[in-house]
C-alpha positions in Angstrom: 92.4 39.3 -39.5 92.1 35.6 -40.0 89.2 34.1 -38.1 91.5 31.2 -37.1 94.3 33.4 -35.7 93.8 33.0 -32.0 97.0 35.0 -31.4 95.6 38.1 -33.0 94.7 40.6 -30.3 91.4 41.3 -32.0 90.3 37.6 -32.1 88.1 38.1 -29.0 86.0 40.6 -30.9 85.5 38.1 -33.7 84.4 35.5 -31.1 82.0 37.9 -29.4 80.5 39.0 -32.7 80.0 35.5 -34.0 78.5 34.3 -30.7 76.1 37.3 -30.8 75.0 36.2 -34.3 74.7 32.6 -33.2 72.5 33.4 -30.2 70.4 35.9 -32.2 69.8 33.3 -34.8 68.9 30.7 -32.2 66.1 33.1 -31.0 65.0 33.5 -34.6 65.7 37.2 -34.5 66.9 39.5 -37.3 69.7 42.0 -36.7 67.0 44.6 -36.7 65.0 42.9 -33.9 68.2 42.6 -31.7 69.0 46.2 -32.4 65.5 47.3 -31.4 65.5 45.1 -28.2 68.9 46.5 -27.2 68.0 50.0 -28.2 71.2 50.1 -30.4 71.6 51.2 -33.9 71.1 48.5 -36.5 74.5 49.4 -38.1 76.2 48.7 -34.7 74.8 45.2 -34.6 75.7 44.6 -38.2 79.3 45.7 -37.5 79.5 43.5 -34.5 78.6 40.5 -36.5 80.8 41.5 -39.5 83.8 39.4 -38.4 86.1 42.5 -38.5 84.7 44.8 -35.8 87.4 45.5 -33.3 85.8 47.1 -30.2 82.9 46.7 -27.8 82.7 47.6 -24.2 82.0 45.0 -21.5 78.8 46.8 -20.4 77.6 46.6 -24.0 78.4 42.8 -24.2 76.6 42.4 -20.9 73.5 44.3 -22.1 73.3 42.2 -25.3 73.6 39.0 -23.3 70.8 40.1 -21.0 68.6 41.0 -24.0 69.3 37.6 -25.5 68.5 36.0 -22.1 71.9 34.3 -21.8 74.8 34.5 -19.4 77.5 36.8 -20.6 80.1 34.0 -20.7 78.2 32.5 -23.7 79.4 35.3 -25.8 83.1 34.6 -25.0 83.0 30.9 -25.9 85.4 29.8 -28.6 83.4 28.5 -31.6 85.8 25.7 -32.2 85.1 24.3 -28.7 81.6 23.4 -29.8 82.5 21.4 -32.8 
């Protein structure tokens, strides 16, 4: 999947994963720290941020947002909108 192909049905998963990575890094957290705080497997967090992961449930997105102390909508923002 091309990261720039907004018409790709999996583009939203790319956006979510990249926003999770961005928010995690803003907190100065490693993937391991986020995984521990969420009580998720490190490999799951790694896959989410891999740019190719193609599934995550809304409850999981919401849980990650709460752990990151952000509103869930922050994880759905298009990265290009911030440039």
